[in-house]
C-alpha positions in Angstrom: -18.5 12.6 -53.6 -22.2 13.5 -53.6 -24.9 13.6 -50.6 -26.2 9.8 -51.2 -29.5 11.7 -50.5 -31.1 14.1 -53.0 -30.7 18.1 -50.7 -33.6 19.7 -52.6 -36.3 17.6 -51.8 -37.8 17.8 -48.6 -38.8 15.0 -45.8 -40.9 13.9 -43.1 -38.2 12.3 -40.5 -38.8 9.8 -38.2 -35.8 9.1 -35.9 -35.7 5.8 -34.6 -33.9 5.1 -31.3 -31.8 1.4 -30.4 -34.7 -0.1 -27.6 -36.9 -0.3 -31.0 -34.9 -1.0 -33.2 -33.9 -4.2 -31.3 -37.9 -4.7 -30.4 -39.6 -4.2 -33.4 -37.8 -4.4 -36.2 -40.3 -6.5 -38.6 -42.7 -3.0 -37.8 -40.1 -0.7 -39.0 -38.9 -3.0 -41.7 -42.6 -3.3 -42.7 -43.4 0.6 -42.0 -40.8 1.3 -44.8 -41.9 -1.3 -47.2 -44.9 0.7 -46.7 -43.7 4.4 -47.6 -41.2 3.2 -50.8 -44.5 1.7 -52.0 -46.9 4.9 -51.8 -44.0 6.9 -52.0 -44.4 9.4 -49.1 -41.8 11.5 -48.3 -40.9 9.9 -45.3 -37.2 9.3 -44.2 -36.1 7.2 -41.2 -32.9 8.6 -39.2 -30.6 6.8 -37.4 -28.4 8.5 -35.1 -24.7 7.6 -34.7 -25.4 6.9 -31.0 -27.9 4.5 -31.7 -25.0 2.6 -34.0 -22.6 1.9 -31.2 -25.7 0.9 -28.7 -26.1 -1.9 -31.5 -22.7 -2.3 -31.3 -22.3 -2.9 -27.7 -25.6 -4.9 -27.2 -23.7 -7.8 -29.7 -21.3 -8.6 -26.4 -25.2 -9.2 -24.3 -25.5 -12.2 -25.4 -29.4 -12.1 -24.5 -29.5 -9.7 -27.5 -26.5 -10.5 -29.6 -28.9 -11.9 -32.0 -31.4 -8.7 -32.6 -29.4 -6.9 -32.8 -26.8 -8.5 -35.5 -30.4 -9.0 -37.5 -31.0 -5.2 -36.9 -27.5 -4.3 -38.0 -27.5 -6.2 -40.9 -30.9 -4.6 -42.1 -29.7 -1.4 -41.9 -26.9 -1.6 -43.7 -29.2 -3.6 -46.7 -31.5 -0.2 -46.5 -28.3 2.2 -45.9 -27.4 0.7 -49.1 -30.7 1.3 -51.3 -30.9 4.8 -50.5 -34.2 4.8 -50.6 -36.1 5.6 -47.3 -32.9 5.0 -44.4 -30.2 7.3 -43.7 -27.8 7.4 -41.1 -27.1 11.0 -39.7 -24.2 12.8 -40.9 -21.7 13.9 -38.3 -22.8 17.6 -39.9 -26.2 16.6 -39.1 -25.8 18.0 -34.9 -27.1 21.0 -33.1 -24.3 20.4 -30.8 -26.0 22.1 -28.0 -24.1 23.4 -24.8 -25.8 21.3 -22.8 -26.3 22.8 -18.9 -24.2 21.8 -16.2 -27.1 19.5 -14.6 -27.2 17.7 -17.8 -23.5 16.8 -18.1 -24.3 13.3 -16.9 -22.5 10.2 -18.6 -25.4 7.9 -18.1 -27.9 10.6 -20.3 -25.2 11.4 -22.7 -26.3 8.7 -25.2 -30.4 10.0 -24.9 -28.4 14.1 -25.1 -27.5 12.9 -28.3 -30.3 11.9 -29.7 -32.7 14.5 -28.8 -30.1 16.6 -30.3 -30.2 14.5 -33.9 -34.0 15.3 -33.1 -33.5 18.7 -33.3 -31.6 19.0 -36.2 -33.9 17.0 -38.5 -37.1 18.9 -36.6 -36.0 22.1 -38.2 -38.4 22.7 -40.6 -36.5 24.8 -43.2 -34.9 21.0 -43.7 -38.0 19.4 -43.8 -41.6 18.1 -42.5 -40.7 18.5 -39.1 -39.4 15.1 -36.9 -40.5 12.0 -35.0 -38.7 10.5 -32.1 -39.8 6.6 -31.7 -38.5 5.1 -28.8 -39.5 3.0 -26.0 -37.5 5.4 -23.0 -40.1 7.6 -20.9 -37.5 9.5 -20.3 -35.8 10.3 -23.5 -39.6 11.4 -24.4 -39.6 14.2 -21.7 -36.6 15.3 -22.8 -37.8 16.2 -26.2 -41.2 16.7 -25.4 -40.2 19.7 -23.2 -38.0 21.0 -26.8 -41.1 21.0 -28.2 -40.7 17.9 -30.6 -43.1 15.2 -31.4 -42.5 11.5 -29.7 -43.8 8.4 -30.5 -43.7 5.3 -28.2 -44.9 2.2 -29.2 -47.2 -0.1 -27.0 -46.2 -2.8 -25.1 -48.3 -5.4 -27.2 -49.4 -5.1 -30.5 -48.4 -2.6 -32.8 -48.2 -1.8 -36.5 -47.0 -0.1 -39.2 -50.1 1.6 -39.4 -50.3 2.6 -35.5 -46.8 3.7 -36.3 -48.5 5.9 -40.0 -51.4 7.3 -37.4 -48.3 8.9 -35.0 -47.1 11.2 -37.7 -46.9 15.0 -37.2 -49.1 15.7 -40.6 -51.9 15.2 -42.0 -53.6 13.6 -45.0 -51.2 10.7 -44.4 -53.5 7.3 -46.1 -53.7 4.8 -43.7 -54.8 2.3 -45.8 -51.7 1.8 -47.2 -50.1 0.7 -44.3 -50.2 -2.9 -42.6 -52.4 -3.1 -39.5 -50.5 -6.0 -38.5 -46.9 -7.1 -38.6 -46.5 -9.1 -42.2 -44.9 -11.9 -40.1 -44.7 -11.9 -36.2 -41.5 -12.1 -35.1 -39.2 -13.7 -32.3 -38.9 -11.2 -29.7 -37.0 -10.7 -26.4 -38.6 -11.4 -23.6 -39.3 -8.7 -21.4 -38.9 -10.9 -18.1 -36.8 -13.5 -16.6 -38.0 -16.1 -18.1 -36.6 -17.0 -21.7 -39.0 -16.9 -24.6 -40.7 -20.2 -24.8 -44.0 -18.9 -27.2 -44.6 -16.9 -29.4 -48.0 -16.0 -31.6 -50.3 -18.4 -32.0 -52.4 -18.4 -35.3 -54.8 -15.6 -36.5 -58.8 -16.6 -35.1 -61.3 -14.0 -36.4 -60.9 -10.0 -35.7 -60.8 -9.1 -32.1 -58.6 -7.7 -29.7 -55.0 -7.3 -29.9 -53.7 -9.5 -26.7 -50.2 -10.9 -25.5 -49.0 -13.7 -23.2 -46.9 -14.3 -20.2 -43.7 -14.0 -22.7 -44.7 -10.4 -23.9 -44.6 -11.3 -27.2 -47.3 -9.2 -29.0 -50.3 -11.0 -30.8 -52.6 -9.0 -33.3 -55.5 -11.2 -33.8 -57.0 -9.7 -36.4 -57.2 -11.2 -40.1 -55.1 -11.4 -42.2 -54.3 -8.8 -44.7 -53.3 -12.2 -47.8 -54.9 -15.6 -47.5 -51.5 -16.9 -48.1 -49.4 -15.1 -44.9 -48.8 -17.8 -42.4 -48.9 -17.2 -38.5 -46.4 -19.2 -36.9 -48.1 -20.8 -33.8 -44.8 -21.2 -31.6 -41.2 -19.6 -31.3 -39.6 -21.6 -34.0 -41.3 -20.9 -36.6 -40.5 -17.0 -36.1 -36.9 -17.4 -34.9 -37.0 -20.3 -38.4 -38.1 -17.0 -40.5 -35.4 -14.8 -38.9 -33.1 -17.3 -39.9 -33.8 -17.5 -43.0 -33.8 -13.9 -43.9 -30.9 -12.5 -41.5 -28.5 -15.5 -43.5 -29.4 -15.4 -46.9 -29.0 -11.1 -46.6 -25.6 -11.9 -44.9 -25.1 -14.9 -47.5 -25.8 -12.1 -50.1 -23.4 -10.3 -48.7 -20.6 -12.6 -48.9 -21.0 -13.2 -52.2 -20.9 -9.4 -53.4 -16.9 -9.1 -51.0 -15.8 -12.8 -52.6 -17.0 -11.6 -56.0 -15.3 -8.5 -56.0 -12.4 -9.7 -54.8 -12.5 -12.1 -57.4 -12.4 -9.2 -60.5 -14.1 -12.0 -62.7 -17.4 -10.4 -64.8 -20.8 -11.6 -63.3 -22.8 -10.8 -66.2 -26.1 -12.5 -66.7 -26.6 -15.4 -69.2 -29.3 -16.9 -70.9 -27.7 -19.6 -71.5 -29.3 -22.8 -70.4 -26.4 -24.1 -69.9 -24.9 -21.7 -67.4 -25.4 -22.4 -63.4 -28.5 -20.5 -62.0 -26.7 -18.3 -60.0 -25.7 -16.8 -63.6 -29.3 -16.4 -64.7 -30.1 -13.9 -62.0 -29.0 -10.7 -60.7 -26.9 -11.0 -57.3 -29.4 -9.2 -55.4 -32.0 -11.5 -56.6 -30.2 -14.4 -55.5 -32.1 -16.7 -52.5 -29.4 -18.6 -49.6 -29.3 -22.0 -51.9 -28.1 -19.8 -55.1 -25.6 -18.0 -52.9 -24.1 -21.1 -51.7 -24.2 -22.8 -55.0 -21.6 -19.4 -56.6 -19.6 -19.5 -53.1 -19.1 -23.1 -53.8 -17.4 -22.9 -56.8 -14.5 -20.8 -54.7 -13.9 -23.1 -52.1 -14.9 -26.4 -50.8 -17.5 -26.4 -47.8 -20.2 -28.6 -45.4 -23.9 -28.1 -47.2 -26.7 -31.0 -46.6 -28.6 -31.1 -48.7 -31.7 -29.6 -47.7 -29.7 -26.2 -46.6 -31.1 -24.2 -49.5 -34.8 -25.5 -49.2 -34.2 -24.8 -44.9 -33.1 -20.8 -45.9 -36.0 -20.2 -48.7 -38.3 -17.2 -47.6 -41.8 -18.2 -46.8 -43.8 -19.0 -49.5 -41.7 -19.6 -51.7 -41.7 -23.3 -53.1 -40.3 -26.0 -51.2 -40.4 -23.6 -48.5 -41.5 -25.5 -45.1 -42.5 -23.4 -40.9 -39.7 -24.1 -38.6 -41.9 -27.1 -37.2 -41.0 -29.2 -39.8 -37.7 -29.5 -39.8 -36.0 -31.9 -36.8 -33.5 -30.6 -34.2 -30.7 -32.4 -36.4 -31.9 -30.6 -38.9 -31.3 -27.4 -37.3 -28.2 -27.6 -36.2 -26.9 -29.4 -39.3 -28.0 -26.0 -41.3 -26.1 -24.0 -38.2 -22.8 -26.1 -38.8 -22.4 -25.9 -41.9 -23.1 -22.2 -41.8 -20.6 -22.1 -39.7 -17.7 -23.8 -41.7 -18.9 -21.4 -44.5 -18.3 -18.9 -42.4 -15.0 -20.4 -41.6 -13.9 -21.4 -45.1 -14.5 -17.4 -45.7 -13.2 -16.0 -43.2 -16.7 -14.4 -42.9 -17.4 -13.0 -39.1 -20.2 -11.5 -39.5 -21.6 -15.3 -40.6 -19.8 -16.8 -37.4 -20.9 -14.2 -34.6 -24.1 -14.7 -36.4 -24.4 -18.1 -35.7 -22.9 -18.2 -32.4 -25.9 -15.8 -31.6 -28.6 -17.5 -32.5 -27.5 -21.1 -31.0 -28.8 -20.2 -27.6 -32.9 -19.3 -28.6 -32.7 -22.5 -30.5 -31.5 -24.3 -28.0 -34.7 -23.1 -25.6 -37.2 -23.1 -28.9 -36.8 -26.6 -28.8 -36.4 -26.8 -24.7 -40.1 -25.4 -24.9 -43.0 -26.8 -25.0 -45.7 -26.9 -28.1 -48.5 -24.6 -27.4 -51.9 -26.8 -27.7 -54.3 -25.8 -30.9 
């Protein structure tokens, strides 16, 4: 089998640590979109050990929702074969670790350092940049002459990441100077998340509230963008994005198992899902297709609840009642059971505690 990526093309490699995917997956997602639009030769590298760490975090109740989101996004991007690549088994230096460094507690850090050293070889590309929130890992890499970047605790962006690139000639204007849509993130304190980003106000310094949720009060890149005033809106956006992708993956599996043809039809009598490529399906089209295979619970408003922001019929999270949220999750769980789809079942289980928390929290006055 041919390598998924052209071997004759040189890239600047950006190695991403687990903690960045958990806290800032949305920023990395936006950065990839900006890179693809600008056609820059930049490749995001996910070390093999990071996949193992993400898998382990799925067993931690407070982080499993964020780990599953990151894993789902990685699967999507790796399939696209454009700007995200997993470290292959051969892509390592396998250095002899000095006795003083032979510590099980640090073996993952050393594996990431080894990955960085491999891709930093100028014979392979334009060098490498490690992005991590682990200061000890940064020191390990810096003593080897590697470039590193630690995201700030408040208000990071695709543009700020681009500013850290160890190359000249990068047009920063093509990178978003704020997160396209603020995300519900894990709390950095024992206090559980209660609030998230406030609506934008005229440009001013970045700020953060007590739950360590980053806020950037700069102007919106486009007028249509909506800044959630509460964690309900951010979490709702995550649910719609995540489960739409998981439903697409399920549809693809069901389609392969059925062996049926899925050619695009121009007939006005054909089901709506037959008139589009599967990659362009909304959650509602996915549910319509799955409904032709098995019977499951589906509230009438479920398709609208899972719409991406900006689409006709989309409403923010606060506009849906707690009962509606519960009904959608129950329906998704029923789909997972009927199709024996573990990704859906585990994701629903992971997000339920967060849904309860954001509805138990008081709204922030505007």
